[in-house]
C-alpha atoms as one frame of an Amber mdcrd trajectory, in Angstrom:
protein
 143.955 105.841  94.469 141.942 108.878  95.002 140.292 110.638  92.142 138.705
 114.146  91.776 135.462 114.140  90.464 135.090 117.148  88.085 133.339 117.929
  84.821 134.525 121.335  84.198 137.271 121.447  81.904 139.278 124.394  83.151
 139.337 122.598  86.580 139.836 119.122  84.882 143.299 120.706  83.661 144.168
 122.495  86.614 143.700 119.436  88.649 145.918 117.068  86.099 148.627 119.906
  86.319 148.825 119.325  89.993 149.079 115.744  89.509 145.660 114.771  90.459
 143.920 111.712  88.775 140.264 113.242  87.522 137.253 111.427  86.453 134.009
 113.081  85.395 130.415 111.938  86.450 130.251 109.204  83.628 133.254 107.820
  84.959 131.902 106.847  88.201 129.176 104.236  86.668 131.602 103.405  84.092
 134.382 102.070  86.520 131.514 100.182  89.048 130.170  98.647  85.379 133.718
  97.348  84.824 134.065  96.043  88.353 130.691  94.387  87.913 128.958  96.216
  90.615 126.171  97.669  88.384 124.677  97.460  84.826 125.922 100.515  82.877
 123.027 100.853  80.646 120.560 101.129  83.476 122.722 103.353  85.426 122.831
 105.497  82.428 119.461 105.447  81.376 118.680 106.963  85.063 121.406 109.661
  84.739 119.974 110.847  81.632 116.727 111.767  83.605 118.623 114.415  85.355
 120.388 117.580  84.054 123.344 115.568  83.533 125.379 116.450  80.165 128.159
 114.666  78.368 129.643 115.092  75.177 127.891 112.852  72.615 130.914 111.090
  71.192 131.800 109.940  74.690 128.404 108.858  75.347 127.949 106.796  71.900
 131.119 105.152  72.625 130.081 104.024  75.971 126.672 102.736  75.054 128.067
 100.979  72.016 130.654  99.082  74.326 128.054  98.106  77.060 125.404  97.323
  74.568 127.849  94.980  72.741 128.855  93.521  76.102 125.153  92.957  77.001
 124.455  91.073  73.560
């Protein structure tokens, strides 16, 4: 399945109205981690060193999920 990478909320809504599957920037390392291709916490730490922005509630949920899996 193809996905459209987009973080702009209006763009996401428009893409979904057209029937496109959409993922945000954080969805890329999350999917790779689910497939066992990388360590999400390490990838997220590197991502945070950029100008990356994500809603704090999403960050908290993902960090808790992967921290729990790691322990």
